[in-house]
BASETOR-332943 format. One record per residue (C-alpha): x, y, z; residue number from 0. Coordinates in nm, 2 decimals. Layout:
BEGIN
{x=X	y=Y	z=Z	n=NUM}
...
//
This chain:
BEGIN
{x=-0.89	y=1.98	z=0.45	n=0}
{x=-0.83	y=2.20	z=0.15	n=1}
{x=-0.72	y=2.07	z=-0.19	n=2}
{x=-0.36	y=2.20	z=-0.16	n=3}
{x=-0.31	y=2.04	z=0.18	n=4}
{x=-0.45	y=1.71	z=0.04	n=5}
{x=-0.22	y=1.71	z=-0.27	n=6}
{x=0.08	y=1.81	z=-0.06	n=7}
{x=0.03	y=1.51	z=0.18	n=8}
{x=-0.03	y=1.28	z=-0.11	n=9}
{x=0.29	y=1.40	z=-0.28	n=10}
{x=0.49	y=1.35	z=0.04	n=11}
{x=0.36	y=0.99	z=0.08	n=12}
{x=0.43	y=0.92	z=-0.29	n=13}
{x=0.79	y=1.04	z=-0.24	n=14}
{x=0.83	y=0.83	z=0.07	n=15}
{x=0.69	y=0.52	z=-0.10	n=16}
{x=0.90	y=0.56	z=-0.41	n=17}
{x=1.23	y=0.64	z=-0.23	n=18}
{x=1.17	y=0.39	z=0.04	n=19}
{x=1.12	y=0.11	z=-0.21	n=20}
{x=1.46	y=0.18	z=-0.35	n=21}
{x=1.62	y=0.11	z=-0.01	n=22}
{x=1.40	y=-0.15	z=0.16	n=23}
{x=1.30	y=-0.45	z=-0.05	n=24}
{x=1.36	y=-0.82	z=-0.07	n=25}
{x=1.31	y=-1.09	z=-0.33	n=26}
{x=1.01	y=-1.33	z=-0.27	n=27}
{x=1.04	y=-1.58	z=-0.55	n=28}
{x=0.88	y=-1.44	z=-0.87	n=29}
{x=0.80	y=-1.10	z=-0.72	n=30}
{x=0.98	y=-0.84	z=-0.51	n=31}
{x=0.85	y=-0.74	z=-0.17	n=32}
{x=0.83	y=-0.37	z=-0.09	n=33}
{x=0.71	y=-0.33	z=0.27	n=34}
{x=0.74	y=0.05	z=0.25	n=35}
{x=0.46	y=0.05	z=-0.01	n=36}
{x=0.23	y=-0.13	z=0.23	n=37}
{x=0.32	y=0.10	z=0.52	n=38}
{x=0.24	y=0.40	z=0.30	n=39}
{x=-0.09	y=0.24	z=0.20	n=40}
{x=-0.20	y=0.20	z=0.57	n=41}
{x=-0.09	y=0.56	z=0.66	n=42}
{x=-0.27	y=0.70	z=0.35	n=43}
{x=-0.58	y=0.50	z=0.42	n=44}
{x=-0.60	y=0.63	z=0.78	n=45}
{x=-0.51	y=0.99	z=0.71	n=46}
{x=-0.68	y=1.05	z=0.37	n=47}
{x=-0.93	y=0.77	z=0.30	n=48}
{x=-0.97	y=0.50	z=0.04	n=49}
{x=-0.96	y=0.69	z=-0.29	n=50}
{x=-0.65	y=0.90	z=-0.22	n=51}
{x=-0.48	y=0.59	z=-0.09	n=52}
{x=-0.55	y=0.41	z=-0.42	n=53}
{x=-0.42	y=0.71	z=-0.62	n=54}
{x=-0.11	y=0.71	z=-0.40	n=55}
{x=-0.06	y=0.33	z=-0.45	n=56}
{x=-0.11	y=0.36	z=-0.83	n=57}
{x=0.14	y=0.65	z=-0.85	n=58}
{x=0.40	y=0.48	z=-0.65	n=59}
{x=0.37	y=0.17	z=-0.86	n=60}
{x=0.39	y=0.37	z=-1.18	n=61}
{x=0.70	y=0.57	z=-1.06	n=62}
{x=0.87	y=0.25	z=-0.95	n=63}
{x=0.81	y=0.09	z=-1.29	n=64}
{x=0.93	y=0.40	z=-1.48	n=65}
{x=1.24	y=0.41	z=-1.26	n=66}
{x=1.30	y=0.04	z=-1.31	n=67}
{x=1.28	y=-0.05	z=-0.94	n=68}
{x=0.94	y=-0.22	z=-0.95	n=69}
{x=0.73	y=-0.48	z=-1.13	n=70}
{x=0.39	y=-0.46	z=-1.29	n=71}
{x=0.26	y=-0.66	z=-1.00	n=72}
{x=0.26	y=-0.34	z=-0.79	n=73}
{x=-0.07	y=-0.24	z=-0.95	n=74}
{x=-0.31	y=-0.51	z=-0.86	n=75}
{x=-0.14	y=-0.58	z=-0.53	n=76}
{x=-0.09	y=-0.23	z=-0.39	n=77}
{x=-0.41	y=-0.08	z=-0.51	n=78}
{x=-0.64	y=-0.35	z=-0.38	n=79}
{x=-0.47	y=-0.33	z=-0.04	n=80}
{x=-0.50	y=0.04	z=-0.02	n=81}
{x=-0.87	y=0.04	z=-0.12	n=82}
{x=-0.96	y=-0.22	z=0.14	n=83}
{x=-0.76	y=-0.06	z=0.41	n=84}
{x=-0.93	y=0.28	z=0.34	n=85}
{x=-1.28	y=0.14	z=0.34	n=86}
{x=-1.23	y=-0.08	z=0.65	n=87}
{x=-1.08	y=0.22	z=0.84	n=88}
{x=-1.37	y=0.44	z=0.72	n=89}
{x=-1.62	y=0.17	z=0.84	n=90}
{x=-1.47	y=0.10	z=1.18	n=91}
{x=-1.25	y=0.40	z=1.26	n=92}
{x=-0.98	y=0.16	z=1.40	n=93}
{x=-0.63	y=0.18	z=1.28	n=94}
{x=-0.59	y=-0.20	z=1.31	n=95}
{x=-0.87	y=-0.24	z=1.06	n=96}
{x=-0.67	y=-0.04	z=0.81	n=97}
{x=-0.37	y=-0.27	z=0.87	n=98}
{x=-0.59	y=-0.58	z=0.84	n=99}
{x=-0.74	y=-0.45	z=0.52	n=100}
{x=-0.39	y=-0.40	z=0.38	n=101}
{x=-0.28	y=-0.75	z=0.48	n=102}
{x=-0.59	y=-0.92	z=0.34	n=103}
{x=-0.63	y=-0.69	z=0.04	n=104}
{x=-0.27	y=-0.72	z=-0.08	n=105}
{x=-0.17	y=-1.05	z=0.08	n=106}
{x=-0.47	y=-1.26	z=-0.03	n=107}
{x=-0.69	y=-1.07	z=-0.29	n=108}
{x=-0.40	y=-0.89	z=-0.46	n=109}
{x=-0.19	y=-1.20	z=-0.49	n=110}
{x=-0.48	y=-1.39	z=-0.64	n=111}
{x=-0.54	y=-1.11	z=-0.89	n=112}
{x=-0.18	y=-1.12	z=-0.99	n=113}
{x=-0.21	y=-1.47	z=-1.14	n=114}
{x=-0.43	y=-1.37	z=-1.44	n=115}
{x=-0.26	y=-1.03	z=-1.45	n=116}
{x=0.08	y=-1.20	z=-1.49	n=117}
{x=-0.06	y=-1.42	z=-1.76	n=118}
{x=-0.23	y=-1.15	z=-1.96	n=119}
{x=0.01	y=-0.86	z=-1.92	n=120}
{x=0.34	y=-1.01	z=-1.85	n=121}
{x=0.31	y=-1.34	z=-2.04	n=122}
{x=0.41	y=-1.55	z=-1.74	n=123}
{x=0.22	y=-1.86	z=-1.63	n=124}
{x=0.24	y=-1.92	z=-1.26	n=125}
{x=0.04	y=-2.12	z=-1.01	n=126}
{x=-0.21	y=-1.96	z=-0.77	n=127}
{x=0.03	y=-2.00	z=-0.48	n=128}
{x=0.33	y=-1.84	z=-0.65	n=129}
{x=0.26	y=-1.49	z=-0.53	n=130}
{x=0.07	y=-1.56	z=-0.20	n=131}
{x=0.37	y=-1.62	z=0.04	n=132}
{x=0.57	y=-1.32	z=-0.08	n=133}
{x=0.27	y=-1.09	z=-0.09	n=134}
{x=0.17	y=-1.20	z=0.26	n=135}
{x=0.51	y=-1.15	z=0.41	n=136}
{x=0.55	y=-0.81	z=0.24	n=137}
{x=0.20	y=-0.68	z=0.33	n=138}
{x=0.21	y=-0.80	z=0.69	n=139}
{x=0.56	y=-0.65	z=0.75	n=140}
{x=0.45	y=-0.32	z=0.58	n=141}
{x=0.12	y=-0.30	z=0.76	n=142}
{x=0.28	y=-0.35	z=1.09	n=143}
{x=0.54	y=-0.07	z=1.01	n=144}
{x=0.26	y=0.16	z=0.91	n=145}
{x=0.06	y=0.09	z=1.22	n=146}
{x=0.37	y=0.15	z=1.44	n=147}
{x=0.44	y=0.48	z=1.26	n=148}
{x=0.07	y=0.59	z=1.30	n=149}
{x=0.09	y=0.51	z=1.67	n=150}
{x=0.40	y=0.72	z=1.71	n=151}
{x=0.28	y=1.03	z=1.52	n=152}
{x=-0.07	y=1.05	z=1.65	n=153}
{x=-0.01	y=1.37	z=1.85	n=154}
{x=0.14	y=1.59	z=1.58	n=155}
{x=-0.07	y=1.88	z=1.44	n=156}
{x=-0.04	y=1.75	z=1.08	n=157}
{x=-0.20	y=1.41	z=1.16	n=158}
{x=-0.46	y=1.57	z=1.39	n=159}
{x=-0.57	y=1.80	z=1.10	n=160}
{x=-0.60	y=1.51	z=0.85	n=161}
{x=-0.75	y=1.24	z=1.07	n=162}
{x=-1.13	y=1.23	z=1.08	n=163}
{x=-1.26	y=1.31	z=1.43	n=164}
{x=-1.44	y=1.04	z=1.62	n=165}
//
C-alpha cells in the first residue's frame, strides 16, 4: 500500500471516529462511552496494523478534546486498545483477536491506566473500579460493531487491497 493510500484511509477513519462520537455516546459514571471509537480501533487494527491504529486513536481523542466532545481519558483508553488489537491481529490473523484485543486493552488495561492518569493530569481521585464498568461496556459494544462491519465489507476492493493476505 502506498503512503497516499494509507494516509487517506487513516483520514477517513479519523473522520468517522470523530463524527461518530458526536452522535453515538452515553454516560458511564465518571467517563463517557464512545463505542464508535472502539469500532474504528478494531477496523484500523485489521486493515492497517497496530501503529496506524494507535495514531488514529490518538488523533480521534485529540480532535474530540479540541472540539469539546471528549475527555482526556480517551488517550490511555483508546490507544492501548488499538495497540493490543493491532498486535493480536498481526499475531493470529483472526478478526476476533482484534476485537478481543480492543475489549481487553481498553476495557481492562486502559481503565486501570486511567486511574493514575486521572489523578496526575485531571486532578481527580477515583477508585480502581470507577472506570472499569464503563470502559468494558463501551469497548465490548464498539468491538462488536467493528467486527460486524468488517464481516460485512470483506468483499470490497478497498478492504481487499488493505488487508494482509493469508
